[in-house]
C-alpha positions, 0 to 999 in steps of 0.5 A: 036338073040338066047338070045332074042329067049331064053329070050322070051320063058323062059318069057311065061313059068314064066307067064303061071306057074303063071297063073297055081297058080291062082285060080278063085273067085267068090262072092256073089252079091246084086242080089245073096243076095236078090235072096237067101234071097227070097228062104228063106223067101218063104219056111219060109212062106210057112211052118208057120215060125212066123218070122225070121231073114236072114243074108247073109255074104260073104266067110269071115264073113262079112255082106252082107245082112240083113232081119228081117221079121215082128214079129221076135225079135230084137236079132235074127238080130245079132244071124243070122249074126253070125250063118251066119259067123260062117259057112262061116269061119269055111265052114261047117253047125252050126248044126255040131257044135250043134250036136257035143256040146249036144253029149260031145264036150263042149269044142266047147263052148270055140271056141267064134263063135255061134254054135247053128244050122241055119248057111248054107254055100253057095256053087257054082261051088264048093267053100264056097263063103258065107254063110246064117244065119237063127235065129227067126222061130219057132224052131231051126229045121226050122231056119236050113230049112230055111237056107238050103232052101236059100243055095239052091238057084240056082245062074247060 
């Protein structure tokens, strides 16, 4: 009988230890992507962006949502996706990379991902769950501003 109690207690302790090693993961849904894109698009419209492409990726950089506004050059779709991908994979804004390159850290140009500003991580409950990338507005700074507006969207 004591052996059964000991086995039961051991099993419970091992199970609790295993649960302690698992971290919850939050994922972007299509609904959340549409909400983020709507915030970005509203900011772009309010601030007279002539167009723009908005891409949203998951934490692994995989495309979940893409919207190319009217009057936006075709390649903006690819560039916005790559900006979002870079921000998700590195978990930081792409402006950080562009600023480093512009101040002499040119070795970053050999890394591969798009190091142009306009990519911003999407953070939920302290975790990077994806990123938004914007390309094709009136300036690089406006790409970043539009992306920041989307990333700031409340998801709760």
